[in-house]
C-alpha positions as CSV (number, residue, x, y, z in Angstrom):
1,X,49.7,56.9,63.9
2,X,46.9,54.6,64.9
3,X,45.9,54.3,68.6
4,X,43.4,51.7,70.0
5,X,41.6,52.7,73.2
6,X,40.2,49.8,75.3
7,X,37.9,51.6,77.8
8,X,34.4,50.7,79.0
9,X,33.6,54.2,80.4
10,X,32.0,55.8,77.4
11,X,32.7,59.4,78.4
12,X,36.4,58.7,79.1
13,X,36.8,56.8,75.8
14,X,35.1,59.6,73.8
15,X,37.2,62.2,75.6
16,X,40.5,60.4,74.8
17,X,39.4,59.6,71.2
18,X,38.4,63.2,70.5
19,X,41.7,64.6,72.0
20,X,43.9,62.2,70.1
21,X,42.0,62.9,66.8
22,X,42.5,66.6,67.3
23,X,46.2,66.1,67.6
24,X,46.5,64.2,64.4
25,X,46.1,60.6,65.5
26,X,43.8,58.0,64.1
27,X,42.0,56.8,67.2
28,X,39.4,54.1,67.6
29,X,37.9,52.5,70.7
30,X,36.3,49.3,72.0
31,X,34.4,48.7,75.2
32,X,35.5,45.3,76.5
33,X,38.6,43.2,76.9
34,X,37.6,40.4,74.5
35,X,36.9,42.8,71.6
36,X,40.0,44.7,72.5
37,X,42.2,41.6,72.3
38,X,40.6,40.5,69.0
39,X,41.1,44.0,67.4
40,X,44.7,44.3,68.7
41,X,45.5,40.9,67.4
42,X,44.1,41.4,63.9
43,X,44.8,45.0,63.1
44,X,48.0,47.1,63.2
45,X,48.3,49.8,65.9
46,X,51.1,52.0,67.0
47,X,50.0,52.1,70.6
48,X,47.2,50.8,72.9
49,X,45.6,52.6,75.8
50,X,44.1,49.9,78.0
51,X,41.9,50.2,81.1
52,X,42.5,47.5,83.8
53,X,38.9,46.9,84.9
54,X,37.1,45.8,81.8
55,X,34.1,43.6,81.1
56,X,34.6,40.1,79.7
57,X,38.4,40.2,80.0
58,X,40.4,42.5,82.2
59,X,43.3,44.6,81.1
60,X,45.9,42.4,82.8
61,X,44.7,39.4,80.9
62,X,44.5,41.2,77.6
63,X,48.1,42.4,77.7
64,X,49.3,39.1,79.0
65,X,47.7,37.4,76.0
66,X,49.1,39.9,73.6
67,X,52.6,39.4,74.9
68,X,52.2,35.6,74.8
69,X,51.3,35.9,71.2
70,X,54.4,38.1,70.6
71,X,52.4,41.2,69.9
72,X,54.8,44.0,71.1
73,X,52.6,47.1,70.4
74,X,53.4,49.7,73.2
75,X,50.7,49.6,75.9
76,X,49.7,52.4,78.3
77,X,47.5,51.2,81.2
78,X,45.0,53.8,82.2
79,X,43.2,53.0,85.4
80,X,41.9,54.1,88.8
81,X,44.0,51.4,90.5
82,X,47.0,53.4,91.9
83,X,48.7,51.2,94.4
84,X,52.4,50.4,93.9
85,X,51.6,46.7,93.6
86,X,49.2,47.4,90.7
87,X,51.7,49.5,88.9
88,X,54.5,47.0,89.3
89,X,52.1,44.2,88.2
90,X,51.1,46.2,85.1
91,X,54.8,46.8,84.1
92,X,55.8,43.2,84.8
93,X,52.9,41.9,82.6
94,X,54.4,43.8,79.7
95,X,52.9,47.3,79.7
96,X,55.2,50.2,78.8
97,X,53.6,52.9,81.0
98,X,50.9,53.4,83.6
99,X,48.7,56.5,84.1
100,X,46.3,56.8,87.0
101,X,42.8,58.3,86.7
102,X,41.9,61.1,87.0
103,X,44.5,62.5,84.6
104,X,45.2,65.5,82.5
105,X,45.0,64.9,78.8
106,X,48.2,66.8,78.2
107,X,50.1,64.2,80.3
108,X,48.4,61.3,78.5
109,X,49.4,62.9,75.2
110,X,53.0,63.3,76.4
111,X,53.2,59.7,77.5
112,X,51.8,58.4,74.2
113,X,54.3,60.5,72.3
114,X,57.1,59.1,74.5
115,X,55.9,55.5,73.9
116,X,55.9,56.1,70.1
117,X,59.4,57.6,70.1
118,X,60.7,54.6,72.1
119,X,58.7,52.0,70.2
120,X,60.8,49.3,68.6
121,X,60.9,48.8,64.9
122,X,57.9,46.7,63.9
123,X,57.0,46.8,60.3
124,X,58.4,45.5,58.1
125,X,60.2,42.8,60.0
126,X,62.9,42.5,57.4
127,X,65.0,45.1,55.7
128,X,67.3,44.9,52.7
129,X,69.8,47.6,51.6
130,X,72.1,46.5,48.8
131,X,73.6,43.2,50.0
132,X,72.8,43.9,53.6
133,X,69.8,42.0,55.1
134,X,68.3,42.5,58.5
135,X,65.9,39.9,60.0
136,X,64.2,41.4,63.1
137,X,62.4,38.3,64.4
138,X,65.6,36.2,64.2
139,X,67.7,39.1,65.5
140,X,70.1,38.5,62.6
141,X,72.0,40.7,60.1
142,X,73.9,39.4,57.1
143,X,75.9,41.0,54.4
144,X,76.7,39.1,51.2
145,X,75.3,36.1,53.0
146,X,77.7,36.4,55.9
147,X,76.3,36.7,59.4
148,X,77.4,39.9,61.1
149,X,78.4,39.5,64.8
150,X,76.6,42.5,66.3
151,X,76.0,43.4,69.9
152,X,72.3,44.1,70.9
153,X,72.9,47.9,70.7
154,X,74.7,47.6,67.4
155,X,71.9,45.6,66.0
156,X,69.3,48.1,67.2
157,X,71.3,50.9,65.7
158,X,71.7,49.2,62.4
159,X,67.9,48.3,62.3
160,X,67.0,51.9,63.0
161,X,69.2,53.2,60.2
162,X,67.8,50.5,57.8
163,X,64.2,51.5,58.7
164,X,64.9,54.9,57.3
165,X,67.4,53.9,54.6
166,X,68.2,56.8,52.4
167,X,67.1,59.4,55.0
168,X,69.6,61.4,57.0
169,X,69.0,60.8,60.7
170,X,70.1,63.4,63.2
171,X,72.2,62.4,66.2
172,X,69.3,63.3,68.5
173,X,66.9,61.0,66.5
174,X,69.3,58.1,66.8
175,X,69.9,58.6,70.5
176,X,66.2,58.8,71.3
177,X,65.4,55.5,69.5
178,X,68.5,53.4,70.4
179,X,69.3,54.8,73.9
180,X,67.3,56.3,76.7
181,X,65.5,59.5,75.6
182,X,67.6,61.5,78.2
183,X,70.9,60.3,76.8
184,X,73.2,63.2,75.9
185,X,73.5,63.3,72.1
186,X,76.7,65.2,72.4
187,X,78.4,62.4,74.2
188,X,80.9,60.4,72.1
189,X,79.2,57.0,72.8
190,X,77.3,57.3,69.5
191,X,80.6,58.0,67.6
192,X,82.2,55.0,69.2
193,X,79.3,52.8,68.4
194,X,79.2,54.0,64.8
195,X,82.9,53.2,64.4
196,X,82.3,49.7,65.7
197,X,79.3,49.2,63.5
198,X,81.2,50.3,60.4
199,X,84.0,47.9,61.3
200,X,81.6,45.1,61.0
201,X,79.1,46.3,58.4
202,X,81.4,48.2,56.0
203,X,85.1,47.6,56.4
204,X,85.2,44.0,55.2
205,X,83.3,44.9,52.0
206,X,84.0,47.1,49.0
207,X,80.7,49.0,49.0
208,X,80.3,51.3,52.1
209,X,76.7,51.7,53.3
210,X,77.0,53.7,56.6
211,X,77.7,57.3,55.8
212,X,78.3,60.5,57.9
213,X,76.6,63.7,57.0
214,X,78.8,66.3,58.8
215,X,77.0,68.5,61.2
216,X,73.8,66.5,60.9
217,X,74.0,62.8,61.5
218,X,74.2,59.5,59.7
219,X,72.5,57.8,56.7
220,X,72.4,54.2,55.5
221,X,72.2,54.0,51.7
222,X,73.5,51.9,48.8
223,X,74.9,54.7,46.7
């Protein structure tokens, strides 16, 4: 997992970078908003940690520009600005979380892990499993060339299964990525959603792709 830190306080940036590296992340840092925007636009990262008060371009502007360019990398604002208005502004701009300085590294780490668990599918932007095709930018799924009429949750569920095609995903894994992290994995909402998804993805076709692994979860595969 690659993390970009956009922070002009050298000690803070070094502290975060060292801590993330020790926990298995690939972390890099830049010291101003212009460079941060350039790097975030041209390289692939799994999450960004962005200070608000930066030289050359502030964090608000940086994230606004990223979202305008349809870069949806998860963003954690890290700043000394702790008013409710600042937090609301940061979230409205497009940030995913907001942590106020001073902070405990353990909390920063927990928040980053939560962002990564909730991050939407990003790369690749298209998946193909047998005759099933999923186009994420167009929010469209087709099978044998026929467009599947999916609800937003059904589409997210199918995309998550396709991302890990051939791998058995536990109920907990699916729930964390498609619903809120605190959603009860034992509830039957997932079972109902799977039945509806199968009715659209599998039932009209000879080959069945969505399979149940009893006692574990589900898998999308072509054989």
